[in-house]
Phi, psi and omega in degrees: 000146184215164172236139181216168184289144183299325181298334184280341187231358189288331185299130175078356176270141173257115190266143180232143174249139183307138171299341181279349178276118181290169181285353179273018182090217176096200185274096183228158167235154179243144183231140172227136182267117172272191177295307196239357186214160178251127180258141180232135179213162183276126185289340181283335182233047183304319186272347187225344186271183183277164187232121176273136183239133189224140179293155185296327175294317180295318184292318178302316175299316179296318177297321185290320178290321179295319181291330182284345176092000000 
């Protein structure tokens, strides 16, 4: 896992925000899938904040654990 500047990885990625995130802003994360990794960023600082880079397997495990409660 690593954190890197948004400017290095933004090109060509399609970012998604959770459907649980309201349209009024607030505390949300955005996710984009790369070839071998998943990128996660804070929607409030999407253009300037850090981006978390996680392997696809680790992301799948995180989502499964989160869904299980």
